[in-house]
BADO-7623 format. One record per residue: residue in one letter; chain; z, x, y of N, C-alpha, C in turn. Coordinates in Angstrom, 2 decimals, decimal comma. Each point is the difference from the previous one (the first is absolute). Example, Ala and Ser with C-alpha at 12.3 -4.5 7.8 and 13.67 -1.06 7.14 Angstrom:
2
+------+-----+---------+---------+---------+---------+---------+----------+---------+---------+---------+
! type ! mol !    n.up !  n.east ! n.north !   ca.up ! ca.east ! ca.north !    c.up !  c.east ! c.north !
+------+-----+---------+---------+---------+---------+---------+----------+---------+---------+---------+
!    a !   A !    7,80 !   13,19 !   -5,69 !    0,00 !   -0,89 !     1,19 !    0,00 !    0,90 !    1,20 !
!    s !   A !   -0,72 !   -0,35 !    1,05 !    0,06 !    0,82 !     1,19 !    0,73 !   -0,77 !    1,09 !
+------+-----+---------+---------+---------+---------+---------+----------+---------+---------+---------+
This chain:
92
+------+-----+---------+---------+---------+---------+---------+----------+---------+---------+---------+
! type ! mol !    n.up !  n.east ! n.north !   ca.up ! ca.east ! ca.north !    c.up !  c.east ! c.north !
+------+-----+---------+---------+---------+---------+---------+----------+---------+---------+---------+
!    m !   A !    0,00 !    0,88 !   -1,13 !   -0,01 !   -0,91 !     1,13 !    0,01 !    0,89 !    1,24 !
!    d !   A !   -0,60 !   -0,47 !    1,03 !   -0,08 !    0,64 !     1,25 !    1,29 !   -0,28 !    0,80 !
!    q !   A !    0,72 !    1,07 !    0,35 !    1,19 !   -0,16 !     0,81 !   -0,30 !    0,00 !    1,53 !
!    m !   A !    0,48 !   -1,05 !    0,62 !   -0,31 !   -0,11 !     1,41 !    1,05 !    0,82 !    0,76 !
!    k !   A !   -0,41 !    0,61 !    1,05 !    1,04 !    0,69 !     0,86 !    0,70 !   -0,95 !    0,82 !
!    p !   A !    1,28 !    0,24 !    0,27 !    0,73 !   -0,95 !     0,89 !   -0,57 !    0,15 !    1,39 !
!    t !   A !   -0,20 !   -1,15 !    0,69 !   -0,58 !    0,03 !     1,30 !    1,15 !    0,27 !    0,98 !
!    k !   A !   -0,38 !    0,35 !    1,17 !    0,88 !    0,34 !     1,14 !    0,84 !   -1,19 !    0,31 !
!    s !   A !   -0,65 !   -1,14 !    0,11 !    0,74 !   -1,28 !     0,35 !    0,98 !   -0,39 !   -1,10 !
!    g !   A !   -0,42 !    0,27 !   -1,27 !    0,96 !   -0,27 !    -1,13 !    1,20 !    0,94 !    0,04 !
!    s !   A !   -0,30 !    1,25 !    0,34 !    1,20 !    0,87 !     0,14 !    0,89 !   -0,43 !    1,12 !
!    y !   A !   -0,46 !   -0,44 !    1,18 !    0,79 !   -0,52 !     1,04 !    0,72 !   -1,20 !   -0,46 !
!    f !   A !   -0,58 !   -0,88 !   -0,69 !    0,60 !   -1,25 !    -0,48 !    1,16 !    0,36 !   -0,95 !
!    h !   A !   -0,25 !    1,03 !   -0,89 !    1,01 !    0,45 !    -1,00 !    1,28 !    0,45 !    0,76 !
!    q !   A !   -0,32 !    0,94 !    1,08 !    1,16 !    0,52 !     0,83 !    0,73 !   -1,15 !    0,68 !
!    i !   A !   -0,66 !   -1,01 !    0,56 !    0,69 !   -1,07 !     0,61 !    0,89 !   -0,78 !   -0,90 !
!    i !   A !   -0,53 !   -0,28 !   -1,30 !    0,77 !   -0,68 !    -0,92 !    1,26 !    0,87 !   -0,32 !
!    n !   A !   -0,14 !    1,22 !   -0,18 !    1,20 !    0,90 !    -0,30 !    0,92 !   -0,07 !    1,17 !
!    a !   A !   -0,42 !    0,06 !    1,20 !    0,82 !   -0,10 !     1,18 !    0,82 !   -1,22 !    0,03 !
!    v !   A !   -0,72 !   -1,11 !   -0,37 !    0,71 !   -1,43 !     0,05 !    1,09 !   -0,05 !   -1,16 !
!    l !   A !   -0,32 !    0,55 !   -1,10 !    0,91 !    0,14 !    -1,18 !    1,23 !    0,79 !    0,49 !
!    l !   A !   -0,22 !    1,12 !    0,62 !    1,11 !    0,85 !     0,43 !    0,89 !   -0,74 !    1,02 !
!    a !   A !   -0,76 !   -0,74 !    0,85 !    0,72 !   -0,68 !     1,20 !    0,88 !   -1,12 !   -0,69 !
!    g !   A !   -0,46 !   -0,73 !   -1,06 !    0,70 !   -1,01 !    -0,62 !    1,33 !    0,55 !   -0,67 !
!    v !   A !   -0,11 !    1,22 !   -0,58 !    1,14 !    0,62 !    -0,67 !    0,99 !    0,47 !    1,11 !
!    i !   A !   -0,47 !    0,47 !    1,05 !    0,92 !    0,49 !     1,10 !    0,70 !   -1,28 !    0,56 !
!    i !   A !   -0,66 !   -1,04 !    0,30 !    0,60 !   -1,15 !     0,55 !    1,01 !   -0,63 !   -0,92 !
!    f !   A !   -0,30 !    0,04 !   -1,32 !    0,97 !   -0,51 !    -0,97 !    1,27 !    0,82 !    0,01 !
!    f !   A !   -0,12 !    1,30 !    0,06 !    1,24 !    0,76 !    -0,03 !    0,75 !    0,04 !    1,34 !
!    i !   A !   -0,68 !   -0,23 !    1,06 !    0,73 !   -0,24 !     1,28 !    0,78 !   -1,31 !   -0,05 !
!    g !   A !   -0,59 !   -1,01 !   -0,62 !    0,68 !   -1,27 !    -0,20 !    1,12 !    0,16 !   -0,90 !
!    a !   A !   -0,10 !    0,78 !   -1,09 !    1,13 !    0,19 !    -0,93 !    1,10 !    0,79 !    0,76 !
!    y !   A !   -0,38 !    0,95 !    0,85 !    1,07 !    0,58 !     0,85 !    0,74 !   -0,93 !    0,85 !
!    y !   A !   -0,74 !   -0,93 !    0,65 !    0,66 !   -0,96 !     0,85 !    0,97 !   -0,86 !   -0,85 !
!    c !   A !   -0,44 !   -0,38 !   -1,13 !    0,88 !   -0,91 !    -0,84 !    1,15 !    0,70 !   -0,54 !
!    v !   A !   -0,09 !    1,23 !   -0,47 !    1,10 !    0,72 !    -0,68 !    0,83 !    0,76 !    0,99 !
!    i !   A !   -0,61 !    0,80 !    0,82 !    0,78 !    0,89 !     0,88 !    0,40 !   -0,73 !    1,37 !
!    k !   A !   -0,93 !   -0,54 !    0,68 !    0,31 !   -0,54 !     1,33 !    0,80 !   -1,19 !   -0,12 !
!    a !   A !   -0,40 !   -0,93 !   -0,87 !    0,76 !   -1,29 !    -0,14 !    1,21 !    0,24 !   -0,91 !
!    g !   A !   -0,22 !    0,54 !   -1,14 !    1,13 !    0,32 !    -0,97 !    0,76 !   -1,22 !   -0,39 !
!    i !   A !    1,21 !    0,22 !   -0,42 !    0,85 !   -1,11 !    -0,49 !    0,64 !   -0,55 !    1,24 !
!    p !   A !   -0,04 !   -1,36 !    0,25 !    0,64 !   -0,55 !     1,11 !    1,49 !   -0,01 !   -0,03 !
!    y !   A !    0,61 !    0,22 !    1,22 !    1,37 !    0,09 !     0,10 !    0,71 !   -1,31 !   -0,28 !
!    q !   A !    1,17 !   -0,01 !   -0,65 !    0,69 !   -1,28 !    -0,16 !    0,71 !   -0,36 !    1,27 !
!    d !   A !   -0,08 !   -1,25 !    0,36 !    0,59 !   -0,49 !     1,27 !   -0,47 !    0,82 !    1,19 !
!    a !   A !   -1,28 !    0,25 !    0,15 !   -0,57 !    0,84 !     1,05 !   -0,09 !   -0,82 !    1,32 !
!    p !   A !    0,18 !    0,72 !    1,11 !   -0,17 !   -0,75 !     1,23 !   -1,52 !   -0,45 !    0,20 !
!    p !   A !   -0,30 !   -0,92 !    0,90 !   -1,33 !   -0,60 !     0,02 !   -1,01 !    1,06 !    0,36 !
!    e !   A !    0,28 !    1,07 !    0,74 !   -0,92 !    1,03 !     0,31 !   -0,51 !    0,69 !   -1,22 !
!    l !   A !    0,92 !    0,37 !   -0,82 !   -0,34 !    0,77 !    -1,29 !   -0,81 !   -0,89 !   -0,94 !
!    q !   A !    0,39 !   -1,35 !   -0,01 !   -0,80 !   -0,97 !    -0,79 !   -1,43 !   -0,17 !    0,45 !
!    l !   A !   -0,04 !   -0,04 !    1,32 !   -1,43 !   -0,04 !     0,53 !   -0,82 !    1,34 !   -0,23 !
!    q !   A !    0,65 !    1,10 !    0,14 !   -0,67 !    1,27 !    -0,32 !   -0,44 !    0,07 !   -1,38 !
!    y !   A !    0,89 !   -0,48 !   -1,03 !   -0,29 !   -0,03 !    -1,35 !   -1,27 !   -0,82 !   -0,30 !
!    a !   A !    0,09 !   -1,24 !    0,66 !   -1,05 !   -0,95 !    -0,30 !   -1,36 !    0,49 !    0,47 !
!    v !   A !    0,03 !    0,65 !    1,21 !   -1,31 !    0,52 !     0,59 !   -0,48 !    1,14 !   -0,87 !
!    n !   A !    0,72 !    0,93 !   -0,43 !   -0,40 !    1,11 !    -0,77 !   -0,41 !   -0,44 !   -1,37 !
!    m !   A !    0,68 !   -1,00 !   -0,58 !   -0,43 !   -0,48 !    -1,37 !   -1,27 !   -0,79 !    0,19 !
!    g !   A !   -0,30 !   -0,73 !    1,00 !   -1,20 !   -0,65 !     0,19 !   -1,15 !    0,94 !    0,24 !
!    i !   A !    0,18 !    1,01 !    0,74 !   -1,05 !    0,97 !     0,17 !   -0,32 !    0,71 !   -1,38 !
!    g !   A !    1,00 !    0,36 !   -0,71 !   -0,24 !    0,62 !    -1,28 !   -0,73 !   -0,90 !   -0,97 !
!    e !   A !    0,36 !   -1,23 !   -0,06 !   -0,63 !   -0,90 !    -0,93 !   -1,54 !   -0,14 !    0,35 !
!    v !   A !   -0,31 !   -0,16 !    1,27 !   -1,36 !   -0,16 !     0,42 !   -0,85 !    1,28 !   -0,29 !
!    l !   A !    0,70 !    1,17 !    0,32 !   -0,72 !    1,26 !    -0,27 !   -0,33 !    0,16 !   -1,48 !
!    v !   A !    1,04 !   -0,29 !   -0,79 !   -0,21 !    0,17 !    -1,48 !   -1,05 !   -0,90 !   -0,53 !
!    k !   A !   -0,02 !   -1,32 !    0,54 !   -0,99 !   -0,94 !    -0,56 !   -1,42 !    0,46 !    0,48 !
!    n !   A !   -0,16 !    0,39 !    1,32 !   -1,24 !    0,35 !     0,48 !   -0,51 !    1,37 !   -0,63 !
!    g !   A !    0,92 !    0,87 !   -0,12 !   -0,47 !    1,29 !    -0,65 !   -0,52 !   -0,19 !   -1,43 !
!    f !   A !    0,74 !   -0,84 !   -0,76 !   -0,41 !   -0,34 !    -1,43 !   -1,37 !   -0,67 !    0,03 !
!    l !   A !   -0,23 !   -1,01 !    0,94 !   -1,28 !   -0,69 !     0,02 !   -1,09 !    0,96 !    0,36 !
!    i !   A !    0,26 !    0,83 !    1,01 !   -1,01 !    0,90 !     0,41 !   -0,41 !    0,99 !   -1,15 !
!    f !   A !    0,99 !    0,48 !   -0,74 !   -0,22 !    0,89 !    -1,12 !   -0,80 !   -0,65 !   -1,09 !
!    v !   A !    0,31 !   -1,18 !   -0,45 !   -0,58 !   -0,78 !    -1,02 !   -1,54 !   -0,37 !    0,58 !
!    g !   A !   -0,11 !   -0,42 !    1,12 !   -1,34 !   -0,36 !     0,38 !   -0,87 !    1,14 !    0,14 !
!    a !   A !    0,36 !    1,17 !    0,39 !   -0,76 !    1,21 !     0,11 !   -0,31 !    0,42 !   -1,41 !
!    g !   A !    0,97 !   -0,12 !   -0,99 !   -0,21 !    0,35 !    -1,32 !   -1,16 !   -0,86 !   -0,63 !
!    i !   A !    0,03 !   -1,29 !    0,29 !   -0,98 !   -0,84 !    -0,52 !   -1,42 !    0,29 !    0,56 !
!    v !   A !   -0,02 !    0,30 !    1,34 !   -1,27 !    0,41 !     0,63 !   -0,53 !    1,33 !   -0,60 !
!    r !   A !    1,00 !    0,95 !   -0,27 !   -0,54 !    1,26 !    -0,64 !   -0,52 !   -0,22 !   -1,34 !
!    l !   A !    0,66 !   -0,87 !   -0,85 !   -0,51 !   -0,31 !    -1,29 !   -1,35 !   -0,67 !    0,10 !
!    l !   A !   -0,23 !   -0,96 !    0,78 !   -1,25 !   -0,66 !     0,20 !   -1,12 !    0,93 !    0,40 !
!    f !   A !    0,42 !    0,96 !    0,91 !   -1,01 !    0,98 !     0,54 !   -0,38 !    0,91 !   -1,17 !
!    k !   A !    0,96 !    0,43 !   -0,89 !   -0,46 !    0,90 !    -1,05 !   -0,82 !   -0,81 !   -1,04 !
!    l !   A !    0,29 !   -1,25 !   -0,24 !   -0,78 !   -0,80 !    -0,95 !   -1,47 !   -0,15 !    0,54 !
!    v !   A !   -0,15 !   -0,24 !    1,25 !   -1,34 !   -0,11 !     0,68 !   -0,70 !    1,31 !   -0,12 !
!    l !   A !    0,60 !    1,08 !    0,29 !   -0,66 !    1,27 !    -0,19 !   -0,45 !    0,32 !   -1,41 !
!    k !   A !    0,83 !   -0,32 !   -1,00 !   -0,40 !    0,19 !    -1,38 !   -1,14 !   -0,89 !   -0,41 !
!    k !   A !    0,02 !   -1,13 !    0,54 !   -1,10 !   -0,94 !    -0,35 !   -1,30 !    0,39 !    0,68 !
!    r !   A !    0,14 !    0,60 !    1,18 !   -1,15 !    0,51 !     0,84 !   -0,65 !    1,30 !   -0,74 !
!    q !   A !    0,89 !    0,79 !   -0,62 !   -0,45 !    1,32 !    -0,65 !   -0,74 !   -0,41 !   -1,33 !
!    r !   A !    0,39 !   -1,08 !   -0,66 !   -0,64 !   -0,39 !    -1,32 !   -1,49 !   -0,38 !    0,29 !
!    k !   A !   -0,33 !   -0,56 !    1,17 !   -1,36 !   -0,49 !     0,18 !   -0,97 !    1,07 !    0,24 !
+------+-----+---------+---------+---------+---------+---------+----------+---------+---------+---------+
């Protein structure tokens, strides 16, 4: 079979997908940091200021973890589809 060379645009697209995957992982770990370190375990009988600070940090952490995971999974699916399209194109 004749092997096709990767095109310049395909290489750029592959780099973009890898960057989005890495961004998803970084966002996920920043969210985990907010949930575990910044928010931590809530104080028992805490004053309202500390309760508010805990709620804000936990909310930020939850949003970042969710978005980081979705970005990572979405980029992984796009990368898989891109590889399948390239394999199908090489068979022709």
